[in-house]
C-alpha positions in Angstrom: 5.2 -4.0 -21.0 7.5 -5.8 -18.6 8.2 -7.8 -15.5 10.4 -6.0 -12.9 12.5 -7.9 -10.4 14.1 -6.1 -7.5 16.6 -8.4 -5.9 18.6 -7.7 -2.7 18.7 -4.0 -3.5 20.4 -1.7 -1.0 20.9 2.0 -1.0 23.3 3.9 1.2 23.9 7.7 1.4 27.1 7.9 3.3 26.5 6.4 6.8 22.7 6.4 6.3 21.0 3.3 4.8 17.8 4.3 3.0 16.9 0.9 1.7 18.0 -2.4 3.2 18.3 -5.5 1.0 14.8 -5.3 -0.6 13.5 -8.0 -2.8 10.1 -8.3 -4.7 8.8 -9.1 -8.2 6.3 -7.0 -10.2 4.6 -9.1 -12.8 3.9 -7.9 -16.3 0.8 -5.7 -16.3 0.4 -5.3 -12.5 -0.6 -2.2 -10.7 1.9 -2.3 -7.9 1.9 -0.1 -4.8 5.0 0.9 -2.7 3.4 1.9 0.6 4.7 3.3 3.8 5.2 6.4 6.0 7.4 9.3 5.0 11.1 8.4 5.1 10.5 4.7 4.8 12.5 4.3 1.6 9.7 3.9 -0.9 10.6 6.9 -3.1 14.3 5.9 -3.0 13.3 2.4 -4.2 11.2 3.9 -7.0 14.0 6.2 -8.1 16.4 3.2 -8.2 14.0 1.3 -10.5 13.8 4.5 -12.6 17.5 4.9 -12.8 17.5 8.3 -11.1 19.4 6.7 -8.2 21.9 3.8 -8.6 21.8 1.1 -5.9 24.7 0.5 -3.7 24.3 -3.2 -4.2 21.7 -5.7 -5.6 20.0 -6.1 -9.0 17.1 -4.6 -10.9 15.9 -6.6 -13.8 13.4 -5.0 -16.3 12.0 -7.2 -19.0 14.8 -9.7 -18.5 17.6 -7.1 -18.7 19.8 -6.3 -15.7 19.7 -2.5 -15.5 20.8 -1.6 -12.0 23.8 0.5 -13.2 22.2 1.9 -16.3 20.9 5.5 -16.3 17.2 6.4 -16.7 17.6 7.2 -20.4 18.5 3.5 -21.1 15.6 1.9 -19.2 12.5 2.8 -21.3 10.4 3.9 -18.4 8.0 6.9 -17.9 8.0 8.8 -14.6 5.0 10.8 -13.4 5.7 13.2 -10.5 3.4 14.7 -7.9 4.0 18.2 -9.0 3.1 17.5 -12.7 6.5 18.8 -14.1 4.8 20.3 -17.2 6.4 22.9 -19.5 4.5 26.2 -18.7 5.3 27.9 -22.0 3.8 25.1 -24.1 0.1 24.2 -24.7 -1.3 20.8 -23.9 -0.6 19.3 -27.3 3.0 20.4 -27.3 3.5 19.1 -23.7 2.3 15.7 -24.7 4.1 15.5 -28.0 7.4 16.8 -26.7 8.9 13.3 -25.9 8.1 12.1 -29.4 9.4 15.2 -31.2 12.6 14.8 -29.1 13.0 11.3 -30.6 12.6 12.6 -34.1 9.2 11.0 -34.8 7.5 12.3 -38.0 5.0 15.0 -37.4 2.0 13.1 -38.8 2.7 10.1 -36.5 3.2 12.5 -33.5 -0.2 14.1 -34.3 -1.9 10.7 -34.5 -0.4 9.4 -31.2 -1.2 12.6 -29.3 -4.8 12.5 -30.4 -5.1 8.8 -29.5 -3.8 9.5 -26.0 -6.0 12.6 -25.6 -9.0 10.4 -26.4 -8.0 7.8 -23.8 -7.7 10.5 -21.2 -10.7 12.6 -22.2 -8.7 15.8 -22.9 -9.3 16.2 -26.7 -11.1 19.5 -26.2 -8.1 21.1 -24.3 -5.3 20.1 -26.6 -4.7 23.7 -27.7 -5.1 25.4 -24.3 -2.1 26.6 -22.3 -1.3 24.4 -19.3 -1.1 27.3 -16.9 -4.9 27.8 -16.7 -5.8 24.2 -16.3 -7.3 22.6 -13.2 -5.1 20.3 -11.1 -7.0 17.3 -12.5 -6.5 18.3 -16.1 -2.8 19.1 -15.5 -2.4 15.6 -14.1 -4.1 14.1 -17.1 -1.6 16.0 -19.3 1.3 14.7 -17.3 -0.1 11.2 -17.7 -0.5 11.8 -21.4 3.1 12.8 -21.8 4.1 9.5 -20.1 1.6 7.3 -22.0 2.4 8.7 -25.5 5.9 7.2 -25.4 4.5 3.6 -24.9 7.2 2.7 -22.4 7.9 -0.6 -20.7 6.5 0.6 -17.4 5.1 3.6 -15.6 6.5 4.9 -12.3 4.4 7.3 -10.3 5.6 9.1 -7.2 2.4 10.2 -5.2 0.9 11.6 -8.5 -2.3 12.7 -6.8 -0.8 14.2 -3.6 -1.3 17.8 -4.7 -5.1 17.3 -5.3 -7.8 17.9 -2.8 -9.4 14.8 -1.1 -12.5 14.6 -3.2 -10.8 15.0 -6.5 -8.0 12.7 -5.5 -10.5 9.9 -5.0 -12.0 10.6 -8.4 -8.6 10.6 -10.1 -7.5 7.4 -8.4 -10.6 5.7 -9.9 -9.6 7.1 -13.3 -6.0 6.0 -12.9 -7.1 2.4 -12.1 -9.6 2.4 -15.0 -6.9 3.6 -17.3 -4.5 0.9 -16.1 -7.2 -1.7 -16.7 -7.6 -0.6 -20.3 -3.9 -0.4 -21.0 -2.7 -3.3 -18.8 0.6 -1.3 -18.4 3.1 -2.3 -15.7 2.7 0.5 -13.1 4.6 1.2 -9.9 2.8 3.7 -7.7 4.3 5.3 -4.5 1.9 6.4 -1.7 1.7 6.9 2.0 -2.1 6.5 1.9 -3.1 2.9 2.9 -6.7 3.3 1.6 -5.4 4.4 -1.8 -3.0 1.4 -1.9 -5.7 -1.1 -0.8 -8.2 0.3 -3.3 -6.0 0.6 -6.4 -3.2 -2.0 -6.1 -2.9 -5.6 -7.4 0.0 -6.1 -5.1 1.5 -4.0 -2.3 4.9 -3.7 -0.7 4.8 -2.2 2.8 8.0 -0.5 3.8 9.3 0.9 7.1 12.7 2.3 7.9 14.1 1.0 4.6 12.9 -2.6 5.1 10.2 -4.5 3.2 7.9 -5.5 6.0 5.4 -7.4 3.8 4.7 -8.1 0.1 1.5 -9.5 -1.3 -2.1 -8.9 -2.4 -4.1 -6.3 -0.4 -6.5 -8.8 1.2 -3.8 -11.0 2.5 -1.9 -8.1 3.9 -5.0 -6.8 5.6 -6.1 -10.2 7.0 -2.7 -11.7 7.9 -0.1 -9.0 8.6 3.4 -10.2 8.9 4.4 -7.7 11.6 2.9 -5.5 14.2 3.9 -2.5 12.1 1.8 -3.7 9.1 -1.1 -4.6 11.4 -1.1 -1.1 12.9 -0.4 0.8 9.6 -3.1 -1.0 7.5 -6.8 -0.6 8.5 -8.9 2.2 10.0 -9.2 1.6 12.9 -6.0 -0.5 12.9 -5.6 -3.9 14.4 -6.0 -4.2 18.2 -3.2 -5.6 20.3 -4.0 -7.4 23.5 -0.7 -7.7 25.3 0.1 -10.6 27.7 3.1 -12.5 29.1 3.1 -16.2 28.4 4.1 -19.0 26.2 2.7 -20.4 22.9 3.7 -23.9 21.7 3.3 -25.7 18.4 -0.2 -27.1 18.1 -1.7 -24.8 20.7 -5.2 -23.6 19.9 -5.9 -21.1 22.8 -4.2 -18.6 25.1 -5.2 -17.2 28.5 -6.0 -13.5 28.9 -6.7 -12.3 32.4 -8.1 -15.7 33.4 -10.2 -16.3 30.3 -9.4 -18.9 27.6 -9.3 -17.3 24.2 -9.4 -19.6 21.1 -6.8 -18.9 18.4 -5.8 -20.6 15.1 -3.6 -23.7 15.7 -0.1 -22.4 16.2 2.8 -23.6 14.0 5.4 -21.5 15.9 6.6 -21.5 19.5 7.3 -18.3 21.5 7.7 -17.3 25.1 7.7 -13.9 26.8 5.9 -10.7 25.9 3.3 -11.6 23.3 0.2 -9.9 21.8 -3.1 -11.1 20.4 -4.0 -9.2 17.3 -7.6 -8.8 16.2 -9.3 -6.4 13.8 -12.3 -4.3 15.2 -14.8 -6.0 12.9 -13.9 -9.5 14.3 -14.9 -8.6 17.9 -18.5 -9.2 19.1 -20.1 -8.1 22.3 -21.5 -11.0 24.2 -23.0 -11.4 27.7 -21.8 -15.0 27.7 -18.1 -14.1 27.4 -16.0 -14.2 30.5 -13.5 -11.8 29.0 -14.8 -8.3 29.9 -14.0 -4.6 29.6 -15.5 -1.2 30.2 -16.8 1.0 27.4 -14.9 4.3 27.2 -16.4 5.9 24.1 -18.6 5.2 21.1 -18.4 6.7 17.6 -21.4 6.5 15.4 -20.6 5.8 11.7 -24.0 5.2 10.1 -24.7 1.5 9.8 -22.1 0.6 12.4 -20.3 2.2 15.4 -16.8 1.9 16.7 -16.6 1.3 20.5 -13.5 1.9 22.5 -13.2 -0.6 25.4 -10.7 -0.7 28.3 -9.6 -4.2 29.1 -7.0 -5.7 31.5 -4.7 -6.1 28.4 -5.1 -2.6 27.0 -7.7 -0.5 25.2 -9.3 -1.9 22.1 -11.8 -0.9 19.4 -14.7 -3.0 18.3 -16.8 -2.3 15.1 -20.4 -3.4 15.8 -23.9 -2.6 14.4 -25.3 0.8 15.3 -28.5 -0.9 16.3 -26.6 -2.5 19.3 -27.2 -0.3 22.3 -24.0 0.4 24.3 -23.5 3.0 27.0 -20.2 4.7 28.1 -19.2 3.1 31.5 -21.0 -0.2 30.7 -19.2 -3.5 31.4 -19.4 -5.7 28.3 -18.2 -9.2 27.4 -16.0 -9.7 24.3 -15.8 -12.5 21.9 -13.1 -12.7 19.2 -13.5 -14.6 16.0 -10.8 -17.3 16.5 -10.3 -17.6 12.7 -9.1 -14.0 12.5 -6.7 -13.9 15.4 -2.9 -13.3 14.8 -0.4 -13.8 17.6 2.7 -11.6 17.7 6.1 -11.8 19.5 6.3 -8.2 20.7 10.1 -8.2 21.0 10.7 -8.9 17.3 7.3 -7.5 16.1 6.8 -10.6 13.9 3.6 -12.6 13.6 3.7 -16.2 14.8 2.9 -18.8 12.1 -0.5 -20.5 12.5 -2.7 -22.7 10.4 -4.6 -19.6 9.4 -1.8 -17.4 8.2 0.9 -19.9 7.0 -0.3 -19.8 3.4 0.5 -16.1 3.3 3.5 -15.8 5.7 5.3 -18.9 4.6 5.5 -17.6 1.0 5.3 -13.8 1.5 
């Protein structure tokens, strides 16, 4: 397997820039997610790593070798597409064995490797069946088998579960992660589904408009988003933004919202102007003792907890609280924010301000 380094990679299609000077490192054996909305540049980035697109500038290093201008055939990678890309006139065995036969591998060795891969994927019983009559899940397993059988340096997957229904997609994502854990193969996986990325990935790159917004482990990205885009894109419900006009100085440990003093992590940055206090719904508590208040607009029952929408002087927010807590629409409630979980943002740039809470993540991410 291999480490993959993407360094200052840029891709232009005429006047349009699809990817802007992106840099990140995928360590040997990682399950790595490229996450973002449609059109953000994640698939173009994957195709450049694969060699299906050549970068306009920058370097791609696979297993110590600079390959940015080499075609896909020279990179020893395997690509798994969303639409399976199987040969319909061949049965399962022939589909999986095709790459090995093309390389001139002896028949006995091909047979052995195909059966080993079939056992890993649990498809031994369908090896002689035509692919046309298979379920979506089995067809995806066959596509994975054809990639795995080559024993490449890395696997690249472009929304491989996108054509499956929601229930089976969740099941297959668990299978994919379990397969990766057994093989420890370097894997790059493109998705627009933030839940899929958070559940499956060792590391995540979040992209938007061709720019890498943040790169790191899922928990750090969730807890300490580097930008307002990441804070809004990750999480369900997403991070709340309480907007205010003011100033934050280095060493400051509170801000004023509508006359109330709100504790925040000690600031390492300074900023002045239009700012926002970011807080996730689960870090908000209803408290009669709080001077910062709002009016309940709606409640959503979710079993053990409920999501409450509250109108405040700084904008509407959502709080996730226990379902046992009685709350009525129209009620005025006090709000407390966990100061350890607050992120301040400069709304003009969209960037998070450094604090003693997030500096470990944002100073190195």
